[in-house]
C-alpha positions, 0 to 999 in steps of 0.5 A: 499500500501507498500512503500520500501525505500532503506536506504543502499545497501541491507537495505530497510525500509517498510512503510504503511499497510501490509495486505490482499490487499497488501501481494501479491505484497509485497511478490513478491518484497521481493522475488526479494530483497532477491534473489538479496542480500545475507543478506537483511535487512527489516525494519518494523518501517514503518508498520502501520497496519498488519493482518494475511496476512502480517504475512503470508508474513513475514513468506513466506519471511523467508522460501524463504531466507532460501531455498536460504540461505540468512541471511534475517534480519527483524528489528524494528518489530512494537508491533502490529505485535509482538502481532499478531505472538504471539497469532498465535503461530508463533513467534519462526518462525520469526527472529526477531530482 
């Protein structure tokens, strides 16, 4: 499960596992927040586990935000997620902050 905590207007911290079980629900929640905010920030410091479905969720959020001309920022990317993006050769697709 992923928990979303609003730290400030337009700034959310995610906590939990971003994986196959949580990806679809998390993607939809992220979409809603991107639609509602011009420059949303998703702080991933609380993400404890992430698999390829979680990585696909992040890529989906980036793509969705670009289609809506939003400036989504992903911050505090966990090292495990950096490594997964790197070995998947999709590091350049993500706007790591």
